[in-house]
Steps between C-alpha positions, in 0.01 A plus 500: 500500500134487607482162680118512544467437119729207483357147457706192583384148423665218708449143369610217743340169603605564862262714703767594751734618230230726368431649844872567553534665151187720567647625828842580333342683207253701715785600731711627216222655295220636721166506324601246238245251370613141543318217310562136578438172318561150636554347147599592148152490352364748757808712453441526127135599560596773746773632268243528213240667721724735705797575269753515795825706486718203599443121563693302759492143372590176688667233279389173653114480511241223431329495169697747288840607642635856498688459172180403318304795664774739381491360141126550488530858630763594244301328221195723583521827311304676784709360779847462353614849635450409861845433661545161668718441800566123561538386860680176592617322818839416358733802498767334283260322255671618179292275281167651627638851446583415131162346442325799662680741264433277197121499557498885530559581870650833580650433849575232756461492876613221741323399825512626765424825325714798599281809564749742341547284191118460469449883524765564238361232264136627533606859438696400196220278362245773550724727281536229244122444485456874441765496237345202328155670495653811364686290239188323398312832466785632289509185281124527450548866396788406258303205364207742412746740348670225285161380397411851377825533315477151342154591371642809337780297344267238363334785307820576316640288224853621565480365852391166356798479276726579788339230705541243217865581461556470879334158489718383218804604691368334820441182294858499384630555850273209614647280227853593594430417871353163400807407305773619744339423835677254726174386658227321318197717387147408412222705362163324580138573436242477771442134432861412584600432139855609400502780238865568500819342657863603490812302420605474865188306593545274194847413625370460848219261411648320198204585280511705178299825468252336263444215755446730794252731309261207484499444874333638810633569846365169637693308223825621648421556873544175689309616812192661323200356325296692250249602779792607722637713218158672445474576875850634509437729196189646666709569814768677287223707335364603839835602642674612185807282551640197676839348585531131579704179472396190311638215288504464126544191289787476251454348159705189607262444793723636769362765741669833589414764757412854383394832648236700317420877516169553322337840406155561372460740210141582445368649162174515312522160364532338844861540592816293495754375758878524492705238692871528584641154571818419675643149529578455873597137493859569616383747763243248635758220514751713686236630744368156539847369577562779746172413675586132509839578653350740748244248617753216510722702738261400780254243373740250355841367608730199438366224267160667462660814367717321246208287375272794475770701319556220255126479411484881473795527260363212287161672467621855441764412241318206336791260590426127544807440714637694795769387751639684804832365624739531779874480404710251686823591668721419195286703262503210257178344621156624586207367709147593381275678748198501272443345151178586314453299176185492295273580786645278768794512747775245450711356777808703603831360385874592501657529148825598338514843327748403244374503133173668605385854442471539879880454512528813280269695731713464820717805555295714255217734579283344237541266208255457210467269201192623305490206269664163403617440855485117443739526207741717699516245785475160339634324807235623725251211489233684691479767227473235232231308693307823549540609132616840637525793267575802729673543832560789740669487834603732776763464778397538869760699686570505876546825692875440481479480110543126488285290255278283715219384257328551170163519326448348159203529263461263195249543216414292188461822295746782429517759779307815434558845662837402646568843667174470699572150617859591597386809693237300689742209578745743651226624738417133588861407557538760787208361687582125432862552606389662825264208568771250420744670741223502757440125453878432538513715815197319639663164424823605674298637795292175520817286492648716773183480705476118450858456606439727802175319574667161470770605743250653743270192470776271602656713778475344849384849615130596530446800265207736534494778239269792554451839330366847572411674824225237565772230462280293267631142442650455151667163550589241760738219410442122544725486804268741684201296409677184609622648828176666615225349284363836394450584132476838323118474533539481878730802518378780266702757699730530810197629696346148457832322569561636856189350675551164322869470583471651852150423624585577864419869540755563772779327304398684181513835682838415647660416165325790325662741751839336462468512123416870504805570712720320263349691202557832677855411586571399138361838375707692753827311426431467121573119539296190408233383748650248744368141453241409754421151650139419566274203557257461201175303534442293199165422330482151663560659845864396532768759573833579345797709605562744216765769445355773280714742291340791316613666179343790300571554132293782345144438587559130558550357852675167545448302830745204514448241772754245609357200682702450820266238645728202417813695590358594836386140556850382422635760729277389777596135437868606502456670834321191628785281371758727658309478833482125457885492430568711803287265705654192333851624562416575868317164550767294325781664691307445823377142431820374352712652769318290773611163358844635427534615849394155615757330270773730622412463863488124491815476298673663799337248735599221259868601524475528875326162540742332267791637705336368820401171343136544584343263244141544621521872462674465161195322362268772627716772352501326155118463523461873562729585208312266273164651612629858425637387159165334412315821588737704284447265209121517546515885496723505187275246321185697577665827386618337181140366434357845576740669255406259224135618521604833328780358287379169371167434346350221304301571177130573593261210435131438544406303807179448707475568871389143543818370332722715730311393820534136400869538442557683831304238698698229328826667595396534865320162521741375765458790739121497441475135580744515802296788661159362375418837347145548367519689168206673334596584142358798304127466415559634148769482239666794326751530208832673571781603261845551652820345643375159611793437730441827690126453517563145642755644751249758613227250586745250640660749746156616625372141552835396650478793748144408590619150585806618685311739732218260597518404864537137605174492708260530204448369147643733241238625255601703191256653247616630159260711306427816296219748475396804289511840659373764260722449190780331689569134562626434854675164594531387859660229715323465843616285792402430863852543633650710775394826344694835470459800730362791292797719584723263304282481189723719284825385673471137398600575147834657590833316416622260768194591708409202741230563753575160665884427504432135583327434169743362243604728205686820417199733497509565123196294392239774519747764349539270200120460480458879499761540229325246276168668554645840408657353185138418385390865582311375807497561879493271801378548860415296803191509723491338852317580823813406701652208686306174472257621229685386189598725204393563147735622230339686212662595169422620150670413165376751235786428272425128498122476508369426146187293550167525686380330812197273514176655636517326837850589605400820676256321722725204583820713554413597869616148620514458878629670812 
């Protein structure tokens, strides 16, 4: 093949594509001439001017696309022999390939173009072009020869007779074809008037032959006006034939779809057209149904699918009533999923199937009553109200061959074309049953998820669910939000959780390393990850002791946190209680032993003195025994009172600080007057809510101690007050008494602790005060510069403080020194 004589025309709206094609062609065919055009119009001009051997034609282009360019090439007598290779970007585009072949293309290439395939195609197309040219030359030679022979025949009468006989026989064959053809046939003049019609088209349209022969194409074609028909006829004359789909109007006014194949037959009087007409109503309905079902597989689900399906069936089959039902468990009742009646949806209801045609459908593939359905089911009031004439229903079967639903169509006229309706409903039933099963599965899954979510939402554990390698947050339960204060918006992933929960970098690194060790150990031993106790910082800055357990299920990761804060607090309090009990046992055994020893000792002296008759010594012995017994009673009474603090409590009430102070001062009025104590009450009032008796006892013991430890050489002065320190209310009782050495500040609250043995009492007063303060979630401490400088006892009562102080209490709470 001499490549320097080959011409290739490439038409593509992308300059880069043209450059690539040029390079490929020139590499495969040295010396070849490559012509290029950036649009279809320029491509047609170059084809007419250069007569290329092959054309590479892109499909998608602005203006006129590749298909239209190809049709224009093939319609041009001078250009129709040039082979066309279509080029597309979609390798598997079946529809484009079919359209390319329909409009006259010889071959098809997909981008990116394979060099070998391109070479083979061009070589083949060049040969086809040469063969087409040769064929055209031969046809022209044969045409000339036929013309000469025809001229000779026209000179002979015998030839004319033979021709007439052939025409007569052709006419007979034509009539036979018209009578027996299954498709409708028209013979039309060039104005679109019907000259002949066959019986098949008469049956198809409902018109008689006489009625049709007075009509034109535009009288029957719904989609074409007279002007449209004239333009269409001209197009058919230009191309010789045409094949297309349209819609015709039946005599009764209904519309049916048809496919026409029209051929132009020219002759001296102007020519005629023959049209072969096929009724494609059924084919269109089935293809439309298949398209609807295919689109609904992804575009519609659930309620929207059943409603759209009801509308579609009503429109396609001309039914005024369509219902789609789910069968209930007993199979005797049904619940509607969609009810379409006279252009509107009705409310869904549950109804009994007995005495209804739907009851006959269940268990059968399909059930049909083409007419008189109201008379056949006189007890079905719905049919009577609807004035129903026809009915057809189909059962929806589950994958396990169990009836789960049904579709019913009701009409007010007898059912036409029952086989078509049944065939289409069977197709619909498969898709509808699958959708119904999917809905049931979704409902079961939703119920399961709701049950699981309800359980997880109420668990006392903090649940953090993540997914994927990035551990993106899917869900956190209310317990986690309540414990830590963080919501899902705060924790989009585990990566954001760590710096929030463990803001201290060193601590975060420490627990991260420990966590990695546990994960590695779990992988090595094929066991679950050991729970890990950590301190989590909450959103409000508070801290909680949490034990985290970690579970992986598929691509989901569950972190479950148990709040140990309260348990650890209880444990600490228990340890403190145990320590107090140990100290209490030791102290009690020590302090009670002393008076017991005194009693025992002086009982011995008493026996001896009685034997000797020493009456004076006897009185002293009895006095010592009485003193020891009184001390034991005091100790036991104080211990009993202290035990009641934890065991016996009065119902909480609202009381003001002023009321409590007035009560305490009234109770101690005798001691205050006797010692001439100067009392400075609180500068502000405050509302408290708690055990009034214990709050009274707290203040009374502190004031009583202040009076007790004032020296005789000065006037006792006691100040009661409160002040605000940050967000905490601090109460205080300050005196000018003997003071407390700083080394004993914490010791004074111990059980039976008496810094001055000469002072009356068992040494339990401050211990009881501390216990009352702790019961109100508070703390107590003492401040004193030492001997002779007085003391000030401070305490807080967070569990009892409910009100607010007046504005001047902070300034007046300093008192005196």
